[in-house]
CHARMM internal coordinates of N, CA and C (Angstrom, degrees):
IC EDIT
DIST 1 N 1 CA 1.5016
DIST 1 CA 1 C 1.4597
ANGL 1 N 1 CA 1 C 109.42
DIST 1 C 2 N 1.3390
ANGL 1 CA 1 C 2 N 114.56
DIHE 1 N 1 CA 1 C 2 N 143.20
DIST 2 N 2 CA 1.4018
ANGL 1 C 2 N 2 CA 119.99
DIHE 1 CA 1 C 2 N 2 CA -175.76
DIST 2 CA 2 C 1.5479
ANGL 2 N 2 CA 2 C 110.33
DIHE 1 C 2 N 2 CA 2 C -113.31
DIST 2 C 3 N 1.2879
ANGL 2 CA 2 C 3 N 117.39
DIHE 2 N 2 CA 2 C 3 N 158.68
DIST 3 N 3 CA 1.4323
ANGL 2 C 3 N 3 CA 123.13
DIHE 2 CA 2 C 3 N 3 CA -176.71
DIST 3 CA 3 C 1.5769
ANGL 3 N 3 CA 3 C 105.98
DIHE 2 C 3 N 3 CA 3 C -89.35
DIST 3 C 4 N 1.3054
ANGL 3 CA 3 C 4 N 117.38
DIHE 3 N 3 CA 3 C 4 N 143.49
DIST 4 N 4 CA 1.4686
ANGL 3 C 4 N 4 CA 123.49
DIHE 3 CA 3 C 4 N 4 CA 173.70
DIST 4 CA 4 C 1.5239
ANGL 4 N 4 CA 4 C 112.18
DIHE 3 C 4 N 4 CA 4 C -73.07
DIST 4 C 5 N 1.3589
ANGL 4 CA 4 C 5 N 114.22
DIHE 4 N 4 CA 4 C 5 N -21.41
DIST 5 N 5 CA 1.4287
ANGL 4 C 5 N 5 CA 117.95
DIHE 4 CA 4 C 5 N 5 CA -178.25
DIST 5 CA 5 C 1.5325
ANGL 5 N 5 CA 5 C 108.47
DIHE 4 C 5 N 5 CA 5 C -106.08
DIST 5 C 6 N 1.2893
ANGL 5 CA 5 C 6 N 119.93
DIHE 5 N 5 CA 5 C 6 N 114.69
DIST 6 N 6 CA 1.4271
ANGL 5 C 6 N 6 CA 122.87
DIHE 5 CA 5 C 6 N 6 CA 178.79
DIST 6 CA 6 C 1.4761
ANGL 6 N 6 CA 6 C 111.18
DIHE 5 C 6 N 6 CA 6 C -93.80
DIST 6 C 7 N 1.3147
ANGL 6 CA 6 C 7 N 119.70
DIHE 6 N 6 CA 6 C 7 N 179.72
DIST 7 N 7 CA 1.4762
ANGL 6 C 7 N 7 CA 122.94
DIHE 6 CA 6 C 7 N 7 CA 177.77
DIST 7 CA 7 C 1.4460
ANGL 7 N 7 CA 7 C 113.87
DIHE 6 C 7 N 7 CA 7 C -55.68
DIST 7 C 8 N 1.3273
ANGL 7 CA 7 C 8 N 118.34
DIHE 7 N 7 CA 7 C 8 N -38.70
DIST 8 N 8 CA 1.4371
ANGL 7 C 8 N 8 CA 122.25
DIHE 7 CA 7 C 8 N 8 CA -177.29
DIST 8 CA 8 C 1.5372
ANGL 8 N 8 CA 8 C 115.69
DIHE 7 C 8 N 8 CA 8 C -73.01
DIST 8 C 9 N 1.3464
ANGL 8 CA 8 C 9 N 116.14
DIHE 8 N 8 CA 8 C 9 N -18.99
DIST 9 N 9 CA 1.4524
ANGL 8 C 9 N 9 CA 119.69
DIHE 8 CA 8 C 9 N 9 CA -177.91
DIST 9 CA 9 C 1.5551
ANGL 9 N 9 CA 9 C 110.42
DIHE 8 C 9 N 9 CA 9 C -115.08
DIST 9 C 10 N 1.2744
ANGL 9 CA 9 C 10 N 119.35
DIHE 9 N 9 CA 9 C 10 N 8.07
DIST 10 N 10 CA 1.4636
ANGL 9 C 10 N 10 CA 124.91
DIHE 9 CA 9 C 10 N 10 CA 179.86
DIST 10 CA 10 C 1.5617
ANGL 10 N 10 CA 10 C 106.73
DIHE 9 C 10 N 10 CA 10 C -62.22
DIST 10 C 11 N 1.2880
ANGL 10 CA 10 C 11 N 115.44
DIHE 10 N 10 CA 10 C 11 N 139.88
DIST 11 N 11 CA 1.4327
ANGL 10 C 11 N 11 CA 123.28
DIHE 10 CA 10 C 11 N 11 CA 176.27
DIST 11 CA 11 C 1.5354
ANGL 11 N 11 CA 11 C 110.86
DIHE 10 C 11 N 11 CA 11 C -78.13
DIST 11 C 12 N 1.3499
ANGL 11 CA 11 C 12 N 113.64
DIHE 11 N 11 CA 11 C 12 N 135.49
DIST 12 N 12 CA 1.4940
ANGL 11 C 12 N 12 CA 115.97
DIHE 11 CA 11 C 12 N 12 CA 175.70
DIST 12 CA 12 C 1.5623
ANGL 12 N 12 CA 12 C 111.08
DIHE 11 C 12 N 12 CA 12 C -89.74
DIST 12 C 13 N 1.2814
ANGL 12 CA 12 C 13 N 120.75
DIHE 12 N 12 CA 12 C 13 N 156.84
DIST 13 N 13 CA 1.4216
ANGL 12 C 13 N 13 CA 121.94
DIHE 12 CA 12 C 13 N 13 CA -178.58
DIST 13 CA 13 C 1.5256
ANGL 13 N 13 CA 13 C 111.48
DIHE 12 C 13 N 13 CA 13 C -64.51
DIST 13 C 14 N 1.3168
ANGL 13 CA 13 C 14 N 117.71
DIHE 13 N 13 CA 13 C 14 N 153.66
DIST 14 N 14 CA 1.4375
ANGL 13 C 14 N 14 CA 120.66
DIHE 13 CA 13 C 14 N 14 CA 176.68
DIST 14 CA 14 C 1.4780
ANGL 14 N 14 CA 14 C 110.52
DIHE 13 C 14 N 14 CA 14 C -65.51
DIST 14 C 15 N 1.3400
ANGL 14 CA 14 C 15 N 122.59
DIHE 14 N 14 CA 14 C 15 N 143.58
DIST 15 N 15 CA 1.3844
ANGL 14 C 15 N 15 CA 126.77
DIHE 14 CA 14 C 15 N 15 CA 176.39
DIST 15 CA 15 C 1.4909
ANGL 15 N 15 CA 15 C 109.85
DIHE 14 C 15 N 15 CA 15 C -67.00
DIST 15 C 16 N 1.3509
ANGL 15 CA 15 C 16 N 119.38
DIHE 15 N 15 CA 15 C 16 N 151.92
DIST 16 N 16 CA 1.4833
ANGL 15 C 16 N 16 CA 120.02
DIHE 15 CA 15 C 16 N 16 CA 169.52
DIST 16 CA 16 C 1.4404
ANGL 16 N 16 CA 16 C 111.31
DIHE 15 C 16 N 16 CA 16 C -83.65
DIST 16 C 17 N 1.3614
ANGL 16 CA 16 C 17 N 115.80
DIHE 16 N 16 CA 16 C 17 N 179.03
DIST 17 N 17 CA 1.4819
ANGL 16 C 17 N 17 CA 122.23
DIHE 16 CA 16 C 17 N 17 CA -177.49
DIST 17 CA 17 C 1.5140
ANGL 17 N 17 CA 17 C 116.71
DIHE 16 C 17 N 17 CA 17 C -59.07
DIST 17 C 18 N 1.3603
ANGL 17 CA 17 C 18 N 115.79
DIHE 17 N 17 CA 17 C 18 N -21.78
DIST 18 N 18 CA 1.4645
ANGL 17 C 18 N 18 CA 116.87
DIHE 17 CA 17 C 18 N 18 CA -178.95
DIST 18 CA 18 C 1.5677
ANGL 18 N 18 CA 18 C 111.46
DIHE 17 C 18 N 18 CA 18 C -89.00
DIST 18 C 19 N 1.2582
ANGL 18 CA 18 C 19 N 116.63
DIHE 18 N 18 CA 18 C 19 N -6.93
DIST 19 N 19 CA 1.4554
ANGL 18 C 19 N 19 CA 119.08
DIHE 18 CA 18 C 19 N 19 CA 176.61
DIST 19 CA 19 C 1.5500
ANGL 19 N 19 CA 19 C 114.98
DIHE 18 C 19 N 19 CA 19 C -104.45
DIST 19 C 20 N 1.3430
ANGL 19 CA 19 C 20 N 116.22
DIHE 19 N 19 CA 19 C 20 N -0.51
DIST 20 N 20 CA 1.4546
ANGL 19 C 20 N 20 CA 118.54
DIHE 19 CA 19 C 20 N 20 CA 178.43
DIST 20 CA 20 C 1.4937
ANGL 20 N 20 CA 20 C 109.61
DIHE 19 C 20 N 20 CA 20 C -85.40
DIST 20 C 21 N 1.3074
ANGL 20 CA 20 C 21 N 116.79
DIHE 20 N 20 CA 20 C 21 N 143.28
DIST 21 N 21 CA 1.5190
ANGL 20 C 21 N 21 CA 117.70
DIHE 20 CA 20 C 21 N 21 CA 176.23
DIST 21 CA 21 C 1.4917
ANGL 21 N 21 CA 21 C 112.35
DIHE 20 C 21 N 21 CA 21 C -69.81
DIST 21 C 22 N 1.2446
ANGL 21 CA 21 C 22 N 119.72
DIHE 21 N 21 CA 21 C 22 N 143.13
DIST 22 N 22 CA 1.5293
ANGL 21 C 22 N 22 CA 122.57
DIHE 21 CA 21 C 22 N 22 CA 178.20
DIST 22 CA 22 C 1.5172
ANGL 22 N 22 CA 22 C 109.89
DIHE 21 C 22 N 22 CA 22 C -96.55
DIST 22 C 23 N 1.2892
ANGL 22 CA 22 C 23 N 118.51
DIHE 22 N 22 CA 22 C 23 N -16.34
DIST 23 N 23 CA 1.4596
ANGL 22 C 23 N 23 CA 120.64
DIHE 22 CA 22 C 23 N 23 CA -176.57
DIST 23 CA 23 C 1.4851
ANGL 23 N 23 CA 23 C 105.36
DIHE 22 C 23 N 23 CA 23 C -166.41
DIST 23 C 24 N 1.3829
ANGL 23 CA 23 C 24 N 116.27
DIHE 23 N 23 CA 23 C 24 N 146.93
DIST 24 N 24 CA 1.3900
ANGL 23 C 24 N 24 CA 123.45
DIHE 23 CA 23 C 24 N 24 CA 170.95
DIST 24 CA 24 C 1.4639
ANGL 24 N 24 CA 24 C 115.07
DIHE 23 C 24 N 24 CA 24 C -101.71
DIST 24 C 25 N 1.4314
ANGL 24 CA 24 C 25 N 114.34
DIHE 24 N 24 CA 24 C 25 N 0.30
DIST 25 N 25 CA 1.4285
ANGL 24 C 25 N 25 CA 117.06
DIHE 24 CA 24 C 25 N 25 CA 178.06
DIST 25 CA 25 C 1.5282
ANGL 25 N 25 CA 25 C 115.42
DIHE 24 C 25 N 25 CA 25 C 85.78
DIST 25 C 26 N 1.3345
ANGL 25 CA 25 C 26 N 119.20
DIHE 25 N 25 CA 25 C 26 N 1.05
DIST 26 N 26 CA 1.4626
ANGL 25 C 26 N 26 CA 118.55
DIHE 25 CA 25 C 26 N 26 CA -178.73
DIST 26 CA 26 C 1.5064
ANGL 26 N 26 CA 26 C 106.80
DIHE 25 C 26 N 26 CA 26 C -116.72
DIST 26 C 27 N 1.2601
ANGL 26 CA 26 C 27 N 115.23
DIHE 26 N 26 CA 26 C 27 N 153.43
DIST 27 N 27 CA 1.4683
ANGL 26 C 27 N 27 CA 126.38
DIHE 26 CA 26 C 27 N 27 CA 175.50
DIST 27 CA 27 C 1.5539
ANGL 27 N 27 CA 27 C 112.40
DIHE 26 C 27 N 27 CA 27 C -93.03
DIST 27 C 28 N 1.2248
ANGL 27 CA 27 C 28 N 115.29
DIHE 27 N 27 CA 27 C 28 N 138.41
DIST 28 N 28 CA 1.4889
ANGL 27 C 28 N 28 CA 120.55
DIHE 27 CA 27 C 28 N 28 CA 177.26
DIST 28 CA 28 C 1.5536
ANGL 28 N 28 CA 28 C 107.65
DIHE 27 C 28 N 28 CA 28 C -79.98
DIST 28 C 29 N 1.2784
ANGL 28 CA 28 C 29 N 110.87
DIHE 28 N 28 CA 28 C 29 N 124.69
DIST 29 N 29 CA 1.4679
ANGL 28 C 29 N 29 CA 115.32
DIHE 28 CA 28 C 29 N 29 CA 178.76
DIST 29 CA 29 C 1.5411
ANGL 29 N 29 CA 29 C 107.61
DIHE 28 C 29 N 29 CA 29 C -117.12
DIST 29 C 30 N 1.3537
ANGL 29 CA 29 C 30 N 113.11
DIHE 29 N 29 CA 29 C 30 N 73.02
DIST 30 N 30 CA 1.4637
ANGL 29 C 30 N 30 CA 118.40
DIHE 29 CA 29 C 30 N 30 CA -175.16
DIST 30 CA 30 C 1.4965
ANGL 30 N 30 CA 30 C 107.80
DIHE 29 C 30 N 30 CA 30 C -127.69
DIST 30 C 31 N 1.2568
ANGL 30 CA 30 C 31 N 121.57
DIHE 30 N 30 CA 30 C 31 N 114.11
DIST 31 N 31 CA 1.4669
ANGL 30 C 31 N 31 CA 122.97
DIHE 30 CA 30 C 31 N 31 CA 178.73
DIST 31 CA 31 C 1.4617
ANGL 31 N 31 CA 31 C 114.98
DIHE 30 C 31 N 31 CA 31 C -61.16
DIST 31 C 32 N 1.3601
ANGL 31 CA 31 C 32 N 120.12
DIHE 31 N 31 CA 31 C 32 N -20.13
DIST 32 N 32 CA 1.3844
ANGL 31 C 32 N 32 CA 122.49
DIHE 31 CA 31 C 32 N 32 CA -176.88
DIST 32 CA 32 C 1.6123
ANGL 32 N 32 CA 32 C 111.60
DIHE 31 C 32 N 32 CA 32 C -86.48
DIST 32 C 33 N 1.2719
ANGL 32 CA 32 C 33 N 115.25
DIHE 32 N 32 CA 32 C 33 N -10.07
DIST 33 N 33 CA 1.5186
ANGL 32 C 33 N 33 CA 118.51
DIHE 32 CA 32 C 33 N 33 CA -175.75
DIST 33 CA 33 C 1.4981
ANGL 33 N 33 CA 33 C 111.99
DIHE 32 C 33 N 33 CA 33 C -60.33
DIST 33 C 34 N 1.3239
ANGL 33 CA 33 C 34 N 122.01
DIHE 33 N 33 CA 33 C 34 N -50.13
DIST 34 N 34 CA 1.3531
ANGL 33 C 34 N 34 CA 125.89
DIHE 33 CA 33 C 34 N 34 CA -172.91
DIST 34 CA 34 C 1.5633
ANGL 34 N 34 CA 34 C 111.67
DIHE 33 C 34 N 34 CA 34 C -66.22
DIST 34 C 35 N 1.3687
ANGL 34 CA 34 C 35 N 118.19
DIHE 34 N 34 CA 34 C 35 N -49.73
DIST 35 N 35 CA 1.4556
ANGL 34 C 35 N 35 CA 118.79
DIHE 34 CA 34 C 35 N 35 CA 176.31
DIST 35 CA 35 C 1.5624
ANGL 35 N 35 CA 35 C 114.40
DIHE 34 C 35 N 35 CA 35 C -61.46
DIST 35 C 36 N 1.3141
ANGL 35 CA 35 C 36 N 114.23
DIHE 35 N 35 CA 35 C 36 N -39.59
DIST 36 N 36 CA 1.4870
ANGL 35 C 36 N 36 CA 120.25
DIHE 35 CA 35 C 36 N 36 CA 178.39
DIST 36 CA 36 C 1.5803
ANGL 36 N 36 CA 36 C 108.69
DIHE 35 C 36 N 36 CA 36 C -58.87
DIST 36 C 37 N 1.3165
ANGL 36 CA 36 C 37 N 115.49
DIHE 36 N 36 CA 36 C 37 N -47.49
DIST 37 N 37 CA 1.4343
ANGL 36 C 37 N 37 CA 123.70
DIHE 36 CA 36 C 37 N 37 CA -177.64
DIST 37 CA 37 C 1.5398
ANGL 37 N 37 CA 37 C 108.56
DIHE 36 C 37 N 37 CA 37 C -57.69
DIST 37 C 38 N 1.3236
ANGL 37 CA 37 C 38 N 116.79
DIHE 37 N 37 CA 37 C 38 N -46.98
DIST 38 N 38 CA 1.5392
ANGL 37 C 38 N 38 CA 120.93
DIHE 37 CA 37 C 38 N 38 CA -178.96
DIST 38 CA 38 C 1.4796
ANGL 38 N 38 CA 38 C 108.57
DIHE 37 C 38 N 38 CA 38 C -63.60
DIST 38 C 39 N 1.3855
ANGL 38 CA 38 C 39 N 116.31
DIHE 38 N 38 CA 38 C 39 N -46.76
DIST 39 N 39 CA 1.4569
ANGL 38 C 39 N 39 CA 120.77
DIHE 38 CA 38 C 39 N 39 CA -177.86
DIST 39 CA 39 C 1.5428
ANGL 39 N 39 CA 39 C 112.69
DIHE 38 C 39 N 39 CA 39 C -60.18
DIST 39 C 40 N 1.2805
ANGL 39 CA 39 C 40 N 119.53
DIHE 39 N 39 CA 39 C 40 N -47.35
DIST 40 N 40 CA 1.4206
ANGL 39 C 40 N 40 CA 124.01
DIHE 39 CA 39 C 40 N 40 CA -179.74
DIST 40 CA 40 C 1.5150
ANGL 40 N 40 CA 40 C 112.23
DIHE 39 C 40 N 40 CA 40 C -64.17
DIST 40 C 41 N 1.3791
ANGL 40 CA 40 C 41 N 115.14
DIHE 40 N 40 CA 40 C 41 N -43.29
DIST 41 N 41 CA 1.4916
ANGL 40 C 41 N 41 CA 121.04
DIHE 40 CA 40 C 41 N 41 CA -179.28
DIST 41 CA 41 C 1.5010
ANGL 41 N 41 CA 41 C 107.17
DIHE 40 C 41 N 41 CA 41 C -66.41
DIST 41 C 42 N 1.3244
ANGL 41 CA 41 C 42 N 123.01
DIHE 41 N 41 CA 41 C 42 N -44.31
DIST 42 N 42 CA 1.4672
ANGL 41 C 42 N 42 CA 122.02
DIHE 41 CA 41 C 42 N 42 CA -175.82
DIST 42 CA 42 C 1.4936
ANGL 42 N 42 CA 42 C 109.43
DIHE 41 C 42 N 42 CA 42 C -70.45
DIST 42 C 43 N 1.3120
ANGL 42 CA 42 C 43 N 118.88
DIHE 42 N 42 CA 42 C 43 N -30.60
DIST 43 N 43 CA 1.4808
ANGL 42 C 43 N 43 CA 119.38
DIHE 42 CA 42 C 43 N 43 CA -178.18
DIST 43 CA 43 C 1.5229
ANGL 43 N 43 CA 43 C 113.09
DIHE 42 C 43 N 43 CA 43 C -76.47
DIST 43 C 44 N 1.3224
ANGL 43 CA 43 C 44 N 118.60
DIHE 43 N 43 CA 43 C 44 N -31.41
DIST 44 N 44 CA 1.4733
ANGL 43 C 44 N 44 CA 120.06
DIHE 43 CA 43 C 44 N 44 CA -178.51
DIST 44 CA 44 C 1.4708
ANGL 44 N 44 CA 44 C 113.82
DIHE 43 C 44 N 44 CA 44 C -93.49
DIST 44 C 45 N 1.4098
ANGL 44 CA 44 C 45 N 118.72
DIHE 44 N 44 CA 44 C 45 N -16.41
DIST 45 N 45 CA 1.4784
ANGL 44 C 45 N 45 CA 119.11
DIHE 44 CA 44 C 45 N 45 CA -179.71
DIST 45 CA 45 C 1.4937
ANGL 45 N 45 CA 45 C 113.17
DIHE 44 C 45 N 45 CA 45 C -60.54
DIST 45 C 46 N 1.3442
ANGL 45 CA 45 C 46 N 124.43
DIHE 45 N 45 CA 45 C 46 N -46.81
DIST 46 N 46 CA 1.4224
ANGL 45 C 46 N 46 CA 122.12
DIHE 45 CA 45 C 46 N 46 CA 177.75
DIST 46 CA 46 C 1.5279
ANGL 46 N 46 CA 46 C 115.93
DIHE 45 C 46 N 46 CA 46 C -52.61
DIST 46 C 47 N 1.2996
ANGL 46 CA 46 C 47 N 114.42
DIHE 46 N 46 CA 46 C 47 N -41.06
DIST 47 N 47 CA 1.4876
ANGL 46 C 47 N 47 CA 122.15
DIHE 46 CA 46 C 47 N 47 CA -179.76
DIST 47 CA 47 C 1.5564
ANGL 47 N 47 CA 47 C 107.67
DIHE 46 C 47 N 47 CA 47 C -67.13
DIST 47 C 48 N 1.2807
ANGL 47 CA 47 C 48 N 116.55
DIHE 47 N 47 CA 47 C 48 N -43.29
DIST 48 N 48 CA 1.4625
ANGL 47 C 48 N 48 CA 117.63
DIHE 47 CA 47 C 48 N 48 CA 179.57
DIST 48 CA 48 C 1.4884
ANGL 48 N 48 CA 48 C 112.15
DIHE 47 C 48 N 48 CA 48 C -67.53
DIST 48 C 49 N 1.3046
ANGL 48 CA 48 C 49 N 120.18
DIHE 48 N 48 CA 48 C 49 N -36.70
DIST 49 N 49 CA 1.4649
ANGL 48 C 49 N 49 CA 123.25
DIHE 48 CA 48 C 49 N 49 CA 176.05
DIST 49 CA 49 C 1.4744
ANGL 49 N 49 CA 49 C 111.84
DIHE 48 C 49 N 49 CA 49 C -63.29
DIST 49 C 50 N 1.3514
ANGL 49 CA 49 C 50 N 116.45
DIHE 49 N 49 CA 49 C 50 N -36.44
DIST 50 N 50 CA 1.4669
ANGL 49 C 50 N 50 CA 122.13
DIHE 49 CA 49 C 50 N 50 CA 178.04
DIST 50 CA 50 C 1.5445
ANGL 50 N 50 CA 50 C 113.78
DIHE 49 C 50 N 50 CA 50 C -66.69
DIST 50 C 51 N 1.3001
ANGL 50 CA 50 C 51 N 111.06
DIHE 50 N 50 CA 50 C 51 N -43.21
DIST 51 N 51 CA 1.4946
ANGL 50 C 51 N 51 CA 121.57
DIHE 50 CA 50 C 51 N 51 CA 178.85
DIST 51 CA 51 C 1.5189
ANGL 51 N 51 CA 51 C 111.31
DIHE 50 C 51 N 51 CA 51 C -70.49
DIST 51 C 52 N 1.3295
ANGL 51 CA 51 C 52 N 118.30
DIHE 51 N 51 CA 51 C 52 N -40.04
DIST 52 N 52 CA 1.3694
ANGL 51 C 52 N 52 CA 121.87
DIHE 51 CA 51 C 52 N 52 CA -170.16
DIST 52 CA 52 C 1.5722
ANGL 52 N 52 CA 52 C 111.20
DIHE 51 C 52 N 52 CA 52 C -124.54
DIST 52 C 53 N 1.3186
ANGL 52 CA 52 C 53 N 117.12
DIHE 52 N 52 CA 52 C 53 N 74.55
DIST 53 N 53 CA 1.4623
ANGL 52 C 53 N 53 CA 124.97
DIHE 52 CA 52 C 53 N 53 CA -174.59
DIST 53 CA 53 C 1.5531
ANGL 53 N 53 CA 53 C 111.71
DIHE 52 C 53 N 53 CA 53 C -47.76
DIST 53 C 54 N 1.3668
ANGL 53 CA 53 C 54 N 115.09
DIHE 53 N 53 CA 53 C 54 N -38.49
DIST 54 N 54 CA 1.4790
ANGL 53 C 54 N 54 CA 117.33
DIHE 53 CA 53 C 54 N 54 CA -174.10
DIST 54 CA 54 C 1.4831
ANGL 54 N 54 CA 54 C 112.21
DIHE 53 C 54 N 54 CA 54 C -76.54
DIST 54 C 55 N 1.3680
ANGL 54 CA 54 C 55 N 120.19
DIHE 54 N 54 CA 54 C 55 N -3.14
DIST 55 N 55 CA 1.4017
ANGL 54 C 55 N 55 CA 122.46
DIHE 54 CA 54 C 55 N 55 CA 176.55
DIST 55 CA 55 C 1.4751
ANGL 55 N 55 CA 55 C 116.20
DIHE 54 C 55 N 55 CA 55 C 79.23
DIST 55 C 56 N 1.3843
ANGL 55 CA 55 C 56 N 115.31
DIHE 55 N 55 CA 55 C 56 N 19.08
DIST 56 N 56 CA 1.4744
ANGL 55 C 56 N 56 CA 118.42
DIHE 55 CA 55 C 56 N 56 CA 177.97
DIST 56 CA 56 C 1.5459
ANGL 56 N 56 CA 56 C 114.70
DIHE 55 C 56 N 56 CA 56 C -95.52
DIST 56 C 57 N 1.2680
ANGL 56 CA 56 C 57 N 112.50
DIHE 56 N 56 CA 56 C 57 N 78.82
DIST 57 N 57 CA 1.4381
ANGL 56 C 57 N 57 CA 119.12
DIHE 56 CA 56 C 57 N 57 CA 175.74
DIST 57 CA 57 C 1.6288
ANGL 57 N 57 CA 57 C 110.41
DIHE 56 C 57 N 57 CA 57 C -147.07
DIST 57 C 58 N 1.2256
ANGL 57 CA 57 C 58 N 112.49
DIHE 57 N 57 CA 57 C 58 N 164.19
DIST 58 N 58 CA 1.5095
ANGL 57 C 58 N 58 CA 117.44
DIHE 57 CA 57 C 58 N 58 CA -174.26
DIST 58 CA 58 C 1.5161
ANGL 58 N 58 CA 58 C 105.26
DIHE 57 C 58 N 58 CA 58 C -134.36
DIST 58 C 59 N 1.3700
ANGL 58 CA 58 C 59 N 115.63
DIHE 58 N 58 CA 58 C 59 N 138.40
DIST 59 N 59 CA 1.4715
ANGL 58 C 59 N 59 CA 122.75
DIHE 58 CA 58 C 59 N 59 CA 169.59
DIST 59 CA 59 C 1.5052
ANGL 59 N 59 CA 59 C 111.09
DIHE 58 C 59 N 59 CA 59 C -113.03
DIST 59 C 60 N 1.3007
ANGL 59 CA 59 C 60 N 116.15
DIHE 59 N 59 CA 59 C 60 N 117.63
DIST 60 N 60 CA 1.4531
ANGL 59 C 60 N 60 CA 123.72
DIHE 59 CA 59 C 60 N 60 CA -175.84
DIST 60 CA 60 C 1.5177
ANGL 60 N 60 CA 60 C 107.03
DIHE 59 C 60 N 60 CA 60 C -87.18
DIST 60 C 61 N 1.3472
ANGL 60 CA 60 C 61 N 118.46
DIHE 60 N 60 CA 60 C 61 N 141.33
DIST 61 N 61 CA 1.4321
ANGL 60 C 61 N 61 CA 122.60
DIHE 60 CA 60 C 61 N 61 CA 173.67
DIST 61 CA 61 C 1.5696
ANGL 61 N 61 CA 61 C 107.02
DIHE 60 C 61 N 61 CA 61 C -134.64
DIST 61 C 62 N 1.3444
ANGL 61 CA 61 C 62 N 108.52
DIHE 61 N 61 CA 61 C 62 N 157.89
DIST 62 N 62 CA 1.5257
ANGL 61 C 62 N 62 CA 116.87
DIHE 61 CA 61 C 62 N 62 CA -177.96
DIST 62 CA 62 C 1.4639
ANGL 62 N 62 CA 62 C 110.19
DIHE 61 C 62 N 62 CA 62 C 60.11
DIST 62 C 63 N 1.3844
ANGL 62 CA 62 C 63 N 117.58
DIHE 62 N 62 CA 62 C 63 N 48.52
DIST 63 N 63 CA 1.4709
ANGL 62 C 63 N 63 CA 123.17
DIHE 62 CA 62 C 63 N 63 CA -178.85
DIST 63 CA 63 C 1.4968
ANGL 63 N 63 CA 63 C 110.32
DIHE 62 C 63 N 63 CA 63 C -110.40
DIST 63 C 64 N 1.2913
ANGL 63 CA 63 C 64 N 113.51
DIHE 63 N 63 CA 63 C 64 N 152.15
DIST 64 N 64 CA 1.4796
ANGL 63 C 64 N 64 CA 118.22
DIHE 63 CA 63 C 64 N 64 CA 170.91
DIST 64 CA 64 C 1.5122
ANGL 64 N 64 CA 64 C 112.54
DIHE 63 C 64 N 64 CA 64 C -88.86
DIST 64 C 65 N 1.2949
ANGL 64 CA 64 C 65 N 117.29
DIHE 64 N 64 CA 64 C 65 N 154.69
DIST 65 N 65 CA 1.5083
ANGL 64 C 65 N 65 CA 120.98
DIHE 64 CA 64 C 65 N 65 CA 175.93
DIST 65 CA 65 C 1.5078
ANGL 65 N 65 CA 65 C 104.54
DIHE 64 C 65 N 65 CA 65 C -117.49
DIST 65 C 66 N 1.2754
ANGL 65 CA 65 C 66 N 112.72
DIHE 65 N 65 CA 65 C 66 N 123.79
DIST 66 N 66 CA 1.5081
ANGL 65 C 66 N 66 CA 121.77
DIHE 65 CA 65 C 66 N 66 CA 177.85
DIST 66 CA 66 C 1.4968
ANGL 66 N 66 CA 66 C 108.87
DIHE 65 C 66 N 66 CA 66 C -100.15
DIST 66 C 67 N 1.3312
ANGL 66 CA 66 C 67 N 113.75
DIHE 66 N 66 CA 66 C 67 N 134.38
DIST 67 N 67 CA 1.4834
ANGL 66 C 67 N 67 CA 120.94
DIHE 66 CA 66 C 67 N 67 CA -176.96
DIST 67 CA 67 C 1.4498
ANGL 67 N 67 CA 67 C 109.80
DIHE 66 C 67 N 67 CA 67 C -153.61
DIST 67 C 68 N 1.2615
ANGL 67 CA 67 C 68 N 115.32
DIHE 67 N 67 CA 67 C 68 N 166.18
DIST 68 N 68 CA 1.4554
ANGL 67 C 68 N 68 CA 121.57
DIHE 67 CA 67 C 68 N 68 CA 170.44
DIST 68 CA 68 C 1.5189
ANGL 68 N 68 CA 68 C 112.38
DIHE 67 C 68 N 68 CA 68 C -151.85
DIST 68 C 69 N 1.2185
ANGL 68 CA 68 C 69 N 117.65
DIHE 68 N 68 CA 68 C 69 N 148.98
DIST 69 N 69 CA 1.4406
ANGL 68 C 69 N 69 CA 123.69
DIHE 68 CA 68 C 69 N 69 CA 174.37
DIST 69 CA 69 C 1.5130
ANGL 69 N 69 CA 69 C 112.12
DIHE 68 C 69 N 69 CA 69 C -73.57
DIST 69 C 70 N 1.2916
ANGL 69 CA 69 C 70 N 116.73
DIHE 69 N 69 CA 69 C 70 N 137.79
DIST 70 N 70 CA 1.5034
ANGL 69 C 70 N 70 CA 121.29
DIHE 69 CA 69 C 70 N 70 CA 175.37
DIST 70 CA 70 C 1.5650
ANGL 70 N 70 CA 70 C 107.82
DIHE 69 C 70 N 70 CA 70 C -124.10
DIST 70 C 71 N 1.2246
ANGL 70 CA 70 C 71 N 110.46
DIHE 70 N 70 CA 70 C 71 N 153.45
DIST 71 N 71 CA 1.4668
ANGL 70 C 71 N 71 CA 116.28
DIHE 70 CA 70 C 71 N 71 CA 173.05
DIST 71 CA 71 C 1.5513
ANGL 71 N 71 CA 71 C 110.40
DIHE 70 C 71 N 71 CA 71 C -116.54
DIST 71 C 72 N 1.3539
ANGL 71 CA 71 C 72 N 115.52
DIHE 71 N 71 CA 71 C 72 N 138.42
DIST 72 N 72 CA 1.4152
ANGL 71 C 72 N 72 CA 116.82
DIHE 71 CA 71 C 72 N 72 CA 175.85
DIST 72 CA 72 C 1.4246
ANGL 72 N 72 CA 72 C 110.81
DIHE 71 C 72 N 72 CA 72 C -98.06
DIST 72 C 73 N 1.3291
ANGL 72 CA 72 C 73 N 114.54
DIHE 72 N 72 CA 72 C 73 N 142.28
DIST 73 N 73 CA 1.4564
ANGL 72 C 73 N 73 CA 121.02
DIHE 72 CA 72 C 73 N 73 CA 178.42
DIST 73 CA 73 C 1.4996
ANGL 73 N 73 CA 73 C 109.53
DIHE 72 C 73 N 73 CA 73 C -112.09
DIST 73 C 74 N 1.2802
ANGL 73 CA 73 C 74 N 117.03
DIHE 73 N 73 CA 73 C 74 N 133.30
DIST 74 N 74 CA 1.4261
ANGL 73 C 74 N 74 CA 122.79
DIHE 73 CA 73 C 74 N 74 CA -179.22
DIST 74 CA 74 C 1.5687
ANGL 74 N 74 CA 74 C 107.89
DIHE 73 C 74 N 74 CA 74 C -113.57
DIST 74 C 75 N 1.3296
ANGL 74 CA 74 C 75 N 113.23
DIHE 74 N 74 CA 74 C 75 N 130.08
DIST 75 N 75 CA 1.4199
ANGL 74 C 75 N 75 CA 115.89
DIHE 74 CA 74 C 75 N 75 CA 178.94
DIST 75 CA 75 C 1.5497
ANGL 75 N 75 CA 75 C 106.48
DIHE 74 C 75 N 75 CA 75 C -102.74
DIST 75 C 76 N 1.2953
ANGL 75 CA 75 C 76 N 111.22
DIHE 75 N 75 CA 75 C 76 N 132.24
DIST 76 N 76 CA 1.4700
ANGL 75 C 76 N 76 CA 117.91
DIHE 75 CA 75 C 76 N 76 CA -176.34
DIST 76 CA 76 C 1.5249
ANGL 76 N 76 CA 76 C 111.40
DIHE 75 C 76 N 76 CA 76 C -105.82
END
COOR INIT
IC SEED 1 N 1 CA 1 C
IC BUILD
């Protein structure tokens, strides 16, 4: 039986926090950014207040999302 993922397509481990870029040096010029930020913050705040009565939570903004595609292999 052979593997569907060979050495050339093997996934590498996720980088840790020290290996992620903090900035790409460009400014976002998107007029939707500020209203979206307000909408998302206002919509999640009541849920966070309910879950964390003491007020110990943080909402991050202007963040990058890191992801990668993975493939699943099924053995028959």
